[in-house]
C-alpha positions in Angstrom: 176.3 76.5 173.1 177.5 79.8 172.0 176.6 83.1 173.8 176.6 86.4 171.5 177.1 89.9 173.0 174.2 91.3 175.3 172.3 94.0 173.0 169.9 96.4 174.4 166.4 96.3 173.5 163.6 98.6 173.6 160.4 97.3 174.2 157.5 98.0 171.5 154.9 98.1 174.1 156.3 100.4 176.9 159.2 101.6 175.3 161.5 100.5 178.3 165.1 99.7 177.6 166.7 96.6 178.6 169.4 94.3 178.0 169.0 90.9 176.1 171.3 87.9 175.9 171.2 85.8 173.2 172.4 82.2 173.5 172.5 79.9 170.3 172.3 76.1 170.4 173.5 74.0 167.7 171.5 70.8 167.2 173.3 68.8 164.2 172.8 71.7 161.6 170.2 73.3 163.3 170.5 76.8 165.1 168.3 77.9 167.6 168.5 81.2 169.2 167.4 81.8 173.1 166.9 85.1 174.1 167.1 85.9 177.8 165.1 87.3 179.4 162.3 86.3 176.5 159.9 89.1 177.6 160.0 92.8 178.8 161.0 92.9 182.4 158.9 96.0 182.8 155.4 95.0 181.2 155.8 91.1 180.0 155.7 91.8 176.5 157.2 89.1 174.4 160.2 89.8 172.5 159.2 90.0 169.0 161.7 90.3 166.5 160.7 91.5 163.0 162.4 92.7 160.2 162.4 96.3 159.1 159.7 97.1 157.1 160.3 97.9 153.5 158.9 97.7 149.9 160.0 94.0 149.4 157.6 93.4 152.5 154.9 95.3 151.3 155.4 93.4 147.8 154.9 90.0 149.7 151.8 91.4 151.6 150.3 92.2 148.1 151.3 88.6 146.5 149.8 86.9 149.7 146.4 88.8 149.1 146.8 87.9 145.6 147.3 84.5 146.2 150.9 83.7 144.8 151.9 80.2 145.6 154.8 80.7 147.7 153.5 83.7 150.0 150.2 81.4 150.2 152.0 78.4 151.1 154.2 80.7 153.7 151.7 82.6 155.2 148.3 81.6 154.0 146.4 84.7 154.6 147.0 88.5 154.7 146.0 88.4 158.4 148.7 86.0 159.4 151.3 88.0 156.9 150.4 91.2 159.1 150.9 89.0 162.7 154.4 87.8 161.4 155.6 91.0 160.2 154.1 93.7 162.7 154.0 93.8 166.2 151.8 97.3 166.7 148.7 99.0 165.1 151.2 101.7 163.8 153.3 99.1 162.1 150.4 97.3 160.4 149.5 101.1 159.2 153.1 101.6 158.1 152.9 98.4 156.0 149.8 99.0 154.4 151.1 102.6 153.3 153.9 101.0 151.7 151.7 98.9 149.9 149.3 101.5 149.0 152.3 103.7 147.6 154.3 100.9 145.8 154.9 101.9 142.0 153.4 98.4 140.2 154.9 99.9 137.0 158.7 100.2 138.6 157.9 96.6 140.1 157.0 95.0 137.1 160.1 96.7 135.1 162.3 95.6 137.6 161.3 92.0 137.6 161.2 92.2 133.8 165.2 93.4 134.0 165.8 90.8 136.7 164.4 87.9 134.3 166.5 88.9 131.7 169.6 87.8 133.8 168.3 85.0 135.7 165.2 82.9 134.5 164.0 82.5 138.3 160.4 80.8 138.5 159.6 82.5 141.4 160.1 85.9 139.4 157.8 84.8 136.3 155.1 83.7 138.5 155.2 87.1 140.6 155.0 88.9 137.0 151.8 87.2 136.5 150.2 88.5 139.6 151.4 92.3 139.2 149.0 93.4 136.2 145.9 91.9 138.6 147.3 93.9 141.7 147.6 97.0 139.4 144.0 96.9 138.2 142.8 96.0 141.4 144.6 98.9 143.1 143.0 101.3 140.4 139.6 99.9 141.0 140.1 100.6 144.8 139.1 97.3 146.0 142.9 96.1 146.8 143.3 98.5 149.6 139.8 98.2 151.2 140.3 94.6 151.0 143.6 94.9 152.9 142.0 97.4 155.3 139.3 94.8 156.1 141.9 92.0 156.6 144.0 94.3 158.9 141.4 95.3 161.1 141.4 92.1 163.3 145.2 92.0 163.5 145.2 95.8 164.7 142.4 94.6 167.4 144.5 92.0 168.5 147.6 94.1 168.7 145.8 96.9 170.8 144.4 94.1 172.9 147.8 93.1 173.8 149.3 96.4 174.2 146.8 97.4 176.7 147.2 94.0 178.6 151.1 94.7 178.7 150.6 98.5 179.3 148.0 97.8 182.5 151.1 95.5 183.7 153.6 98.2 183.1 151.5 100.4 185.1 151.1 98.2 188.1 154.7 97.8 188.3 155.9 101.3 188.2 156.7 102.5 191.4 154.6 105.1 192.3 
């Protein structure tokens, strides 16, 4: 077991800051990180570590929607993808905006350039989906479908946030 330096964390629900200690356990080649505490001490919201939302994640969202094999296998549905990469309604909206603002022509051109140097099968498969996504975006269907898939995720985020904010208000000294 190794202990990493403690790190300050800001709760994504109540905004409280607290210190988390990360403990790493090695079991053969497998590494497991245990965070202590595992939830916010002020509102009990779980610690959810997500990467910064960026264009790459937006591309993953679109490819999941399009049914690309790697994304479909990893996430299944757009809703599950959003559950994995967002914690709040605002983060869902931010990710959907990133997807909406994506330049499909630039994405396709970049993949084409990358393929000139690396015959990556994953890139070849990805390139098959970009024209379909571009057309769906032009027709307006793509983002309507993403919004519909996002609605239950946003509802679940709102319910969780309301629950933990109620705990926060109950614990807060008067």
